[in-house]
Each structure stands twice: as C-alpha cells, then as structure tokens.
N, C-alpha and C positions, 0 to 999 in steps of 0.2 A: 478427690476425697477418698480417703480409706475409712470404710465403717467396718469394725470387728466384729464377731457376732459369734465367736467362739464361747462354747462351756467347759473347754480344759484349758491343759496345756498350750503356750503358742509356740512349741518348736516346729510340728508341721506348717504350720503357717508362716512361720520365717521360712523352711523349706519351699514355699509353696511362691515365695516373693522373688524366691533368691533363682527359682527356677526359672519367672517369669521373667526378670531382670536378665537371665542369661538367653532367654530365645530373644528375647527384643533388641540384644547385641546381634543377633544373627540372624533375623526375619524382620522383613518389610511386610506391609499390607498393601498388595494389591488389589484394584476393582478391576472389573470387566464385564463381559457378558459372552455366554458359550450358545446363543440361541438366536441367531437373527435369518432371515429370510430376506432377499433380493428377486430381483425379477423371473430367475431361474424358476421357483416355486410356483406350483402350476396355481395355487390359490393367489398368491402374490401378484401374479402375471393379471388375473381379471378383477383384482381390487384397484389396476391402475399403476401398479409399479414399475415404473423405467431403471430404476438405481443397479447398476452392477456390484457383483462383489468388489470391484476397484472401489467404486463410489462408497459402498458400506464402510471400507478401512480407511476412507480418508476422513467421513464424518467422525468415526470414534476416534481419528487422531485430533481432531478439533474444527475441521472445517465446516463450514454451514450447507444444510442439503435443504434441496426443495421439495416438498413432499406430493403425492399426489393429487391433493387437493388444494396445491398452490400456495401452501405456509410456506416458510423459511425456518429450519429448527437447528439450534446448535448448540453444544455442551458447553457448558461454562467451564468445564476444565476436562482437555484431554483423557479416555481410559486408559488402563494400562495393557490388558488384553482384549481379544474378539476373535471371533470367530462365526466365520459364514454358514451356517448348516441346513442348507435348502432342503425341501423335499426330495427324493428320490422318486417318487410316484411321478411320471412324467415330466422327469427333471430336465428344463431348458427347451421341451417339446412346444408348448404352446408357443414362447416367445418366439420361438424359430421358425415356427407355421406362420407367424406375421410378417416377421422381419429379415426371413433370408428367403431372396429371390427364386433361388434355385431347389427351395424345400419340395419335397414330393407331395405336402398337404396347402401348396400354396394356392394350387388351383381347385383341392376337393370343394364340393360346396357345402359337406355338412359342418368339417373343421371351419371354414371362411363363415357360414351364415352361426354359428357358435359363437365365435370370436367377435361378429357384426354386432351381436345380442347382446354380447358381454356375459354369455349365461353360465356364471360359475356351476349350477346345479349338472348342467350338461355337459358341462367339460370335466367334472366328476367321475360322471357315468361313462364316459365316453369307453369305447371297448380297450381290454388292456391286451388284447392282442394285434392293437393298430402303434403300438411304443418301434419308435425309431428308436433303436440302438444307438445310433452315429449322434444322434442329438444328447444321450444319455452321454456318454464319453467323450463330447465337446465341452457340454458345461461345466461336465465335472472335472477335467483338465484345465478349465477357466479358472473356475473355484481353486484351485491347487496353484496356478500361476500367480491369481493374485494374492493368495496367503504369502506365496514365497517371496511375490514383488516387497510387500508390506511390512513384513518382518523386519524389524531393527532393535536386535539384541542387546538387553540393558536399557531400552526404551520403550518400545512397543511390541509385542508381541503375538501373534496369531498364530491361531490354530485350525487344520483342515479338519472338517466335519462336515457330517451331513446328519438328517434326519430322517429314522425308520417311523413310519405311521401307520401302525395296522390298527382297524377297529372292527369290531365284530357288533353287530347290533349298534353302533355309535358308542360302545364301552372301550374309550382308546384308552391303552396301552401305550402311549408312544413315548419316544428315547429320541435324544438327541448321541449322535455316536462322536467322539472327541479322540481324533491322533495324536500319539505323540509326537510326530516328526513326518518327514516327506515322504515315508516307507506307509503306503497307502494302495487297498486294491485298486484293480482297473476297470471293474465294478461291480456296483454294491448290491444290496438288498433291501425291500421295502413291502409294500402292502399288495403288489403283482406277483410277490415272488411266495408271501407267507404273511398270515396274520397272527403266528403264534412265536412272540418274544421270546419262547427258550430258542426256536429258528436263528435269529439273531446271536443268543451267546455261542449257541454251537458253532455258526458261521466265524464269527470272533474268535473262538478258542482255535480252529482251524487256520486263520490268517494268523493268527500269536504264533504257532507253532513254525510260521514260514519267517516270523522275525517282524512282524506287521502289529505294534501293539497299539490297541485302543480301550475306552472306556464308555459304557455306554451311561445317558443321565436321565432318568425317568424325568416325567414332565407333566402337569394339570392331570395330576394323580386325583385331584378335586373332582375332575369329569370322568373321572373311569366307571363308575357304576358301581365301587365295590370292587373292581376287578382285579387293581392295581397290586391288591396287597391284601389277595383272595384267600393267599395261605393255601392253597393247591396248586399242581400243575395246571397246564392252560385245559386240558381234558376233564378237571375234577378230580382226579385221582393224589391220592395222599402226598404231601409232601415228604421228602425223605433226606439223608444227608448229599445226596449228588447233588441234589435241585439246591439246597443250599448253598451249597460251594461252589458252583457253576455260575448261580444269581452274583456273589460277593465278588467272585474273581472278574467278573463283567459289567458289574454297575455299582461302584463304591458310594458313589453318590446321587442325589434327588434334588430337583426343584423344589425348594419351599414355598416360593413368589413367582409370580408372574401376570403379567396383562391379563390372564382368565382367572384372575382370583388367585388369594391366600390355599395353602395347603398343608399349613401347621395344624391345625386342628379346628373344629366344627361345637358349636355350644350345645350341640348332641352328645357329642363324645365325651366333652369337656365341661361340665353342668357349673362346676364350682371355679370354674377360668373365668374372671370378669371380659378378662380381652380377647378370649375366642371368639367372637362376633366380628372379625375383622376383615373385610372386604371377601365376606362369603358369597360364592357362586352357586347355587341350588343347582340349577341346570346342566346337563351334557349339551354335546352339541349335537349339530343336525336338526332333528326332531324336538329336542328342548324338554323331554322328558328330564325329571329330576334324577339325581345323582344320588345312589347310598351314599351315607357318611360313612359308614361303616368299609373300609376295607379300601377307605381314598383319601385316608389323611394322615401325615409323615408318624404325627403324634401317637398316633393307633396303631401304626406298623412297629416305632420304635416298641411297643408296649408288647404288640404279638411278638417282636423277635426274641423278646425274653422270656417268652413261653415256649418257645421252638427250640431254643437254647438250652433250656433246662430237660427239656424232651429229645432233643437228638443231638444235643451236644453243639451245634455249631447254628449260629444266627444266621438267615439268609435275610435278615431286614437291619444290617449293620449300618446306617446309612450316613454316611457324612452330608452336609449341608452347604447347596449352592441355592442362586435365586438368578434370572434373568427376565429379559422382557416377552421373546417372542415376536419380536415385532415384523412386521411383512411389509414393512417400507424400508429397510436396510438401515432403519437407525430410528432411535426414540432419545426425547431429555431427560426420561427418569424423573420428572418433575411431575407434580400436581399442577401446578400454575401454566406449565406450558406444554401441559399433556396433550398425544396428538393419536387418537386413537387407529388402531392398525390396517382398520378397513381402507386405507386410500380417499379415490376420489369417491368413494362409495359410502364416504361417512358423515355427511353434513352434520353440525349439531346438533338441530333437530333429532336426527337418528341416533346420538349417541345416546340420548335417554338422559337428557341431563337439564332439559327447559321444556316446558308447559306447551302443546301444540294443540291448534284449532282443529286440528285434521283427527282421521281415526288413529288410534294407538297402533302401529306398529307391531304386531306379535312379538319380531325377531328383535327389535328396541326392546321390549321389555323383557326377555328370555337372556339377553345375552348384552348388549351394549350398556345398559346401565350399571353391570355388574361390571366392566373391565376397571382394572386399576392402570396407574399412570407407571408401569414397567418394574421392575426391578434389577437388582443388582449382584452378583457372586464376588465372591474377597477371598484373598487367600494370604498366608501367611507364608513367604517364600524367603530365599536367601538375596534374590536377584530377578530381573525380569527378563528371564528366557523363558524357552517352551522348557529345556529340562528341569529347572528349577519350578517351575510353575505345575507343570504336568505331575512330578514326584510330588507337590503339595497335595493336589488333587487324590492321588494312590496315595498319601497319608491321613485323608479324609481333615487336614489342618488346614478348613476351608470355612465360608460363613459364609452369609445370603443377608440383605437388607430389602425392604420394601422400594427402593427408590434411594435414598439419600447415603452421602457417602461416610456412614458409620463405621468406625473400627469397633472389632468386639474381640474377647481373647479370653479364654478360659483354660486356667490348667490346675493340677491337682491329683490325686489319687491318696496313697497311705506312705510308708517311706520314702517312696520317689517320684516324685510327682510325673505328670506326664502331659502333654498338649489336648487341645481337643482335637476327638478325630480318633484316641487310643482307645484301646480296652488294656486294665489291669486286673491284677489279680488281688482280692482284698487281702490285707496284712492286717497287724495290730490295730485294734483301736476302730476309731472311724473315720471317712474317707475327708480331707479338707479338701475344699476347691478356692481358686482364687479368681473374681471374676472381675474385667475389666471392661472399661467402652470410653470411646471417645466420640463426641459429636461429629454431625458433616459443619466444616468451619463455615458454611455458607447457608445452613440450614437452623431448624431451632433449636433449641436445646433441651438438654435430656431431661425426665421427669423422673425416673425409676430404674433399678437395674434388678432382674429378677435371675431364679436359678429354677427349672423346669427340673422335679424328678418322677421318673419313671421306676415303678419294681415291682415284684412278684412278690404277692402274700396269699397264701393259701393256694399256691398254682394259680392266681389272677393277678394279672396286669392291673396297676393303680399309680393317680399320679398324683401328684400337689405341686402350685406354684409358690415358690418363696420371695418374696421381695427383700432383697438382701442390701443393696444400698436406696437410700435415697437423695434426691436433691436439700439443698438450701438447709442442708444442717437438721433435716426433719430427722427423727428417729421412726426407726420398724418398731411396730407393735408387737412384743413377743407372744402374744397371744392369737391375730389375727394375722401375723409373718406378713402385713401389708405397711407400706406407706401412707402419711396422709395424703391426701391431695395438696400439693404445691401450690393452688390458685392460679395457674397459669391458663388463660384465658385467649381466643379470638376474637376479632368482630366478625363474623361473616360476612356484616354488608360492602367491607372492604376488604376484609382476611388479613388485617393488618395484625400483629401482636405485641407485645413489648418484649424485649430483649430478656428482662428479669421475671419472672424466678425461671428456675432450671441449671442445668450444671452443663459445663464444657465436656467435663469430664466423671467419671463416676467409679469406683473401683471396692469392692467389697474382697477380705475373706472370711472364709464360711465355713462352719460345720457341719454335716448332718448328724445331728444330733437324735433323730430318731431311726439310723443307720441299724438293725439288727446283722450278728455277724450271721454270716452264710447267704446274703441277700442278693440277689443279683438287681441290677441297676441300672440307671442312666441317668445322665445331668447334661444340661443345655442352660445357655446364656437366653435367655431373652431383654432387650433393652428398648424404653419406650420412650420417642421424644415426647415433650408437651406438643397439645393439639396444634392444628395447624389446616388450614382448609381443601376439602376434599376438590379433585379435578370439578365435580360437578357443577357446586359452588362457582369456582374461577368462571365456569363457560357459561352461568346465568348471567352475573358479574359483566363481564364482557357482551353477552346479550342484551342487557338491559332488560331482564325481568325477574322476577319471583323465583329465587329458584323451587325446586320440585321439594313438597315438604313427607313424601314419603320416600327422600333418597337423603343418605348421612350428609349432613353440612360440615364435619370434620370428620379427621381420621387422629388415630396416631401411629406415626411411621416408626417405623421396629428394624432392629436386628435379630437374628437368632446366627449362634453360637453351633458349632458340631458338636455333637452329646462327649462325651467321655462314658465309656461304660465299665462297670465294677463287674466282676464274676468272682463266685464261692473259691476261695481257695482249696 
C-alpha cells in the first residue's frame, strides 16, 4: 500500500518513487551478522562453547548446531553474510591451554585450576603479562582460514574480523572490527594494549595507509555508562574537527540492537515516543551498576551530531545502522520462540530470569539475563552478495538493522535529487520529501505501522518527533497526533498464537516534512513495527509449564530501523 501525506505538489514524490524503482533494480537486501564469538573468545570458552569458526559458518549456511546446553538450533533460512569476531583479549589461549597437550600452561597449576573451576572472573583477571603470543597468532590465522574456506561469492559472504573490548570502570566502549578483504594485520589490538578507542582508530589509520582497509562498529552503546557518545576525547578534553573526522573515517556504522538490549533510544531521552521502551537493559556489565542513558543511545548521538556539525562543521556521529547477535555460542536463531541465551551451559532456563523459582533470586539473573533479547540482524542494500559489494554498502551506510525478523526497510529522499539511506544532502528549494518502504518477514508477523523519526536543531538544541506515515489495514494517520489507530492485532499469551490478520505484508509512504524550516539541520530514519508477538520469556514459561513472570513483558513488537538521511543547510 502507498499512503500519500504531501501538502504540496507531487513532483518530488514522483522523483522519490522513481529513485526507489531505479535502486530496486540495482540493489538487493542481504541479511547477516557481523558479531559472532566462538571457542577462541575467553568468555565463550568458559560458557562451554566448543564450536569453531568453521562450525559458526556452517551454521550460518543452514546446518544445525548443538549448543553447550545441549539444545539443537538451526536457522529457518540461511544467512547471506557472517563474520566471526572473537575477542582479541587472550584470543585462543584458554582453549589451547586445555586442549593442546604441548601448551606451556598445560601443567600450570593456576591455569588448570581456573579451567577446572570454570572461573570466568579469575580468567578475566589473569595477568596480562602471561599472554602467549603464539596462541593469538594461531587462532587469528584459523579465523582467517575459516573465512576463506566458507566465502562463496554470489551465495555466502564471510568477513574477517575481531572484537576490540576496552573497558574503564566497566563503562564499555566495545567495537567489532571488520576487514574489507584478506589483507589483515599479523597481530591485533585489544584491552591489554589500550583502553582508549582513539588508539584503535590511529592503529586502523596506520594500517589503512599500508592498504589494509577496515571499519569499526560500536556495540552495546546502551551499556556504556554514557561514555560511547560522551562528546569529548577519551581524556575529557573538548572534541575538535580532527577527532570527529578520525571517528567517522573509522566507524561509519553502529549496532542499534543485539542480545544485550537495544540502543535506539530510552524513555528518559524520548518521553514522547510510545515505543521507546523496547528491550531496554538498564544495567552495565560486571558490577551491574546502572548505565546512564545520556551518551549511551543512538538517537541521542544523532542529535548530538547535529549540534557538533553546527559548531565544528563536521558530524562525529553520522552513523549508519546495523544490528547483530553478539552470540557467544557461534550461532543464534534470531527467533523469540527458539531463543537460546548466549551463556551456553551456564544458563539453564531458571537462570534466564524468565520463570519463577523457589530458590533465592540470583542477582545476576535480575540484572542481566532477564533483559536479554533474542538477537538481532544486520541488513544491507547491495548489488550482489560479495565482499566488495557488501563492504561498499557498509561504507555508504546503505544499511539497516532488525530486532531479529528479516524485515526489509528502505528510505530514499531529499530535495531535487533523492538519495538513499545513509547519505547526506544539502538543503534545496522547498521541503524535503521521503519515500519510506518496508516488507514483513514472510516467516514472521505482519507489519502494523511505518514511521519516520525526525531529529533537528532548534535554537541550538536537538529535538525529535516520531511520525507514523503508513498504517496497516487501510487505516489513516491522524493529522493532529501523527499516529495510526491501533489495528487490533492481538496475541494469546497462553500459547503465543496470533491470527494472520490484521496487518500488512508491505507498507509504503511518500511523506513530506511540512514542518521543515529553511536552514534547519536534520536527520530522518525509518522505524517499522510488527504486530505484537510473544517475548522469549513467555515462550520459556509455556515450555516450562509454569506461569510467566508478571514483571516481564509478555509480548514485544519486533521492528527494523533504516540508516538516516541527513539534511544540512545550503
């Protein structure tokens, strides 16, 4: 369906439609995951993960996998691209310490005691000067070799990568680093080398000068304690042009959702957004102190970026959108119904936090597991399924993210010459016009509403508004509230059944920003919502034959987000 909401002539609307039609002929939507951990990650090892990078890629291509907890999981449809991105922190060392009979720590009483006790905490605190460089090199080479073995241009794309995991007082500023091709460094960089992400960018710049191209993707910004988008250098000094340019040169994308919660926005930051309270995790990792919303969410960063752009002439937070699982068991189903928490053998259903138990409440369960989500997916619009084409789409920010379902979403728009999501346009005559489109996952619930999220500067301050632009079932947007009526979709939480109707398989709208003021800095991105379905915790309670916890959401509305389009004054 197409819903027209223009307030002036339809010339630009037709241009948007034409532009989308042209891009539809040259771009395909591909789904994948750029954040996967295997047995080589220190934490995965202690979670009981035995899956190798090869196992991870076989799973992504459609083969079943047995999790550390003994469950068999399998994708209903293979993915298009995948990247094993293990922590460089003690990469491969704990696995080798247990399984290599000739390892220097095979008879070390401290190491073997930590392994025998399965003590994740002691492993994390293991002396950094006891790193075995040979283990790092061996695991890194195996990760590269596995990616090469499974890369199948046109059918399945693999990327070589790793995770940079610095933390200061558990204020994580984690990134995954993804390489364009097989040219990669011999040794990497991690928390042992530095806690400062600026060192990572400098390191990437030096390698880029030698022909090694990569990009970094911040993740779990929601858990960063406000540090991911704090608006200063790492040492607290004011941000400048050099900082902004270096950041955007090295990290054009950001994860908006994954297993440890969503990072779109927070009810505290977006009190007028009825859908802001979606899979929010309020606690950081480790000691489980509360994470500050300000500086931790993507929409807030996009708004800050407009302010910096006005002051500095460059936007340090011009992020394209992706999403990922961050699974530590080499694979995930991306399904609420079949969700398997990432902590492997150490996460029986009682510790998920999804069902009531008679024993004393576990603090970790109440500050971590209950807030997990059922993984998320990255999407790109690219002409073909190859490393080169998909990587270039990453660089163009022609990307999107979903909370798990394979929802396709696209945004084009601008002034006289429409552009695709991820692009920046200079304001022209009149008001900007956009064409928003989304298609439901054929294996999932139908769509309820299509929205455009606008952020802009007014009197030097960032402001935001959410506009419903297309409604399912022939319903119309209220011109005063900019909201669709509820379509009446319901789900039976006793068995998680829902009817095939109402809802839409596809939603589309041409929309003009009637409130745009000349000279305004702004961004626009699409958010599309499914009909309600059961949350994974409700599915768990049903399988356990017990009542669900009343303090956990019974249902959720799965969703997808496009990368923004930015408007700068002429």
